[in-house]
Structures are given as structure tokens and as C-alpha cells.
C-alpha positions in Angstrom: -19.4 -20.1 -29.2 -16.0 -21.5 -28.3 -16.3 -24.1 -31.1 -17.1 -21.4 -33.6 -14.1 -19.3 -32.4 -11.8 -22.4 -32.6 -13.0 -23.2 -36.1 -12.4 -19.5 -37.2 -8.8 -19.6 -35.7 -8.0 -22.8 -37.5 -9.4 -21.5 -40.8 -7.4 -18.4 -40.4 -4.2 -20.3 -39.7 -4.6 -22.5 -42.8 -5.8 -19.8 -45.2 -3.7 -16.8 -44.2 -0.8 -15.9 -42.0 -1.2 -13.1 -39.6 1.9 -11.1 -39.0 2.6 -8.6 -36.3 3.5 -5.4 -38.0 5.6 -3.1 -35.9 4.1 0.2 -34.7 6.1 2.1 -37.3 4.9 -0.2 -40.0 1.3 0.1 -38.9 1.8 3.9 -39.0 3.2 3.7 -42.6 0.2 1.6 -43.6 -2.2 4.0 -42.0 -0.7 6.9 -44.0 -0.8 4.8 -47.2 -4.6 4.1 -46.7 -5.2 7.7 -45.7 -4.0 8.8 -49.1 -7.2 7.2 -50.5 -9.7 8.2 -47.7 -8.6 11.8 -47.7 -9.5 12.0 -51.5 -13.0 10.4 -50.9 -12.0 6.9 -52.1 -13.6 4.6 -49.5 -14.9 1.7 -51.5 -13.2 0.5 -54.7 -11.6 -2.4 -56.5 -8.7 -1.5 -58.8 -10.2 -3.5 -61.6 -13.3 -1.3 -61.7 -11.4 2.1 -61.8 -11.5 4.1 -65.0 -8.8 6.5 -66.2 -11.1 9.3 -65.0 -11.2 7.8 -61.5 -7.4 7.5 -61.5 -7.0 11.1 -62.8 -9.4 12.4 -60.0 -7.3 10.6 -57.4 -4.1 12.0 -58.8 -5.5 15.5 -58.8 -7.0 15.4 -55.3 -4.0 13.6 -53.8 -1.7 16.4 -55.1 -4.2 19.1 -54.1 -4.2 17.9 -50.5 -0.5 16.9 -50.2 1.5 18.9 -52.7 -0.5 22.1 -53.2 2.4 24.5 -53.0 4.7 22.6 -55.3 2.4 21.0 -57.9 -0.8 23.0 -58.1 -0.7 26.3 -60.1 -3.1 29.0 -61.0 -4.5 28.8 -64.6 -2.5 31.4 -66.6 -5.5 32.4 -68.7 -7.6 35.2 -67.3 -11.1 33.9 -66.7 -10.0 30.4 -67.5 -13.2 28.5 -68.7 -12.1 25.2 -67.2 -11.3 26.1 -63.6 -8.9 28.4 -61.8 -6.3 25.7 -61.0 -4.0 23.4 -63.1 -1.7 20.5 -62.5 0.7 19.0 -65.0 -0.3 15.5 -66.2 3.1 14.1 -65.2 2.2 14.7 -61.5 -1.1 13.0 -61.9 0.6 10.0 -63.7 3.3 9.8 -60.9 0.7 9.6 -58.2 -1.3 6.9 -60.0 1.9 4.9 -60.6 2.9 5.3 -56.9 -0.3 4.2 -55.3 -1.9 1.9 -57.9 1.1 0.7 -59.9 -0.8 1.6 -63.1 -0.2 3.8 -66.1 -3.0 6.3 -66.8 -4.1 6.9 -70.3 -4.8 10.7 -70.2 -6.6 10.6 -73.5 -9.3 8.3 -72.0 -10.2 10.8 -69.2 -13.7 12.0 -69.4 -13.6 15.8 -68.8 -17.3 16.1 -68.3 -17.0 15.8 -64.5 -15.1 18.5 -62.6 -12.0 18.5 -64.7 -10.7 19.3 -68.2 -7.6 17.8 -69.8 -6.0 20.0 -72.5 -3.3 17.6 -73.6 -0.7 18.9 -71.1 -2.4 19.9 -67.9 -5.6 19.2 -66.0 -7.8 22.2 -65.3 -10.0 22.1 -62.2 -11.6 24.1 -59.5 -10.3 23.5 -56.0 -12.5 22.5 -53.1 -11.8 21.7 -49.5 -13.8 19.3 -47.5 -13.8 17.1 -44.5 -10.6 15.2 -44.1 -10.9 11.5 -43.3 -7.8 9.5 -42.3 -7.3 5.8 -41.6 -5.7 3.8 -38.8 -4.5 0.3 -39.6 -4.8 -2.0 -36.5 -4.1 -5.5 -37.9 -2.5 -7.1 -40.9 -2.2 -10.5 -42.5 -0.5 -11.9 -45.5 -2.3 -14.1 -47.9 -0.8 -15.3 -51.2 1.5 -12.3 -51.5 -1.3 -9.9 -50.7 -1.2 -7.8 -47.5 -4.6 -7.4 -45.9 -4.9 -4.3 -43.7 -7.8 -3.8 -41.3 -8.6 -0.7 -39.3 -10.9 2.2 -38.9 -11.4 5.6 -40.5 -11.4 8.7 -38.3 -12.0 12.5 -38.5 -9.0 14.3 -37.0 -11.0 17.6 -36.6 -14.1 15.8 -35.1 -13.1 13.2 -32.6 -16.8 12.9 -31.6 -17.7 11.5 -35.0 -17.3 7.7 -35.1 -15.3 6.3 -38.0 -16.0 3.2 -40.1 -14.2 -0.1 -40.2 -12.3 -0.9 -43.4 -10.4 -3.7 -45.1 -7.8 -2.9 -47.7 -5.8 -5.3 -49.9 -2.4 -4.3 -51.3 0.7 -5.8 -52.8 4.2 -5.1 -51.6 5.8 -2.8 -54.2 8.9 -0.7 -54.7 8.4 2.9 -56.0 11.5 5.0 -56.7 13.6 2.4 -54.8 11.4 2.6 -51.6 9.3 -0.2 -50.2 5.6 0.6 -50.3 2.4 -1.0 -51.5 0.2 -0.8 -54.5 -3.5 -0.8 -53.6 -5.8 -3.5 -54.9 -9.0 -2.7 -53.1 -10.5 -0.8 -50.2 -13.8 -1.6 -48.6 -15.2 0.7 -45.9 -18.3 -0.5 -43.9 -21.0 2.0 -43.0 
């Protein structure tokens, strides 16, 4: 066992560099990853996401975090596409902030839960279980930050969370240091 552990440590030293993130940095990383878990995104690779996936993230992220300022009631009585709307610019901003991608709104498939009318997204609100993330350890590998931690349920401490590994690139958004997500893998 000791030989296996020594080999693992040597392999880690030569392939990646662990760094000790400060408690405040771990907290910022935890909030960053929680933006995905609270919208139901637990297992993805950025290369596999469609514009519809990105639009859903942008809508639900704003629904959870900016409801009072960005989510409005549909102005049409008996709106056929859902009682709530969000301007496409807010969806695009959230996608840019967290994924460093531009969304092509015209490619969004409105057959799921949303409808895009060329200016705003129409949808029906829904609240569900909130799942957050805690980042415990980090490493840097080829300009990529690898974050490891565990999900948790703030309203149900008796429910066990799941371990996760996230990969992100350091990134500046609106002049602030942050990350753009590459992938998130949550284990069952």
C-alpha cells in the first residue's frame, strides 16, 4: 500500500501542481460551482452543451439568483408560452460569465420548457431542491484549475452529498478574476 501511495504522490507531483487555495478562495470556488449544481447541472463537458442547454442554464441561474431584478411576468394575458419572461441579454450575460461562450439564441430549441420569441425567453417557473457545492482541494494542471469537493443540501443536512471534480480556466469577466467552466463530473 505504501508503494502505491508513493507512486501516486510522485505521479501527482510530475503531472500537476497542487496549490493551497486560501479559505476565501475555496469559498469563491464553492460559490462558482454552486451556480451549476443549483440549476441541476451535475455532469457535463462544455464541448457537449448545446445552445438550448446554455439557455436553460442562463434562465435558471437568473431565476434562482436574480429573480427580483431580471425575471418579469409575461405582459400578455394568458400567455401561451409561460407566465414568466427574461430578456435574452441576461441569458447571454450569464452564459458569457460562467462558460466564456456566446449563445446563438436562434439555435435554441423551444420544444422543451421554454419559448424564445426573438427578444425574450418565455417559461414557467419552478422551485425545487437546492444543491450547493463545497470545494475542498484544488490543483493546477496546464493552465486548468481542477476543483474537488462535495455537493450538499443546505435544507437537508441528513442527506449525503456526492463527490465532484470540476475543471475551469482562470478568466476575467467585467474586470474581475473568476473562472470559466470546462467540465463538472459528479459521482453518484
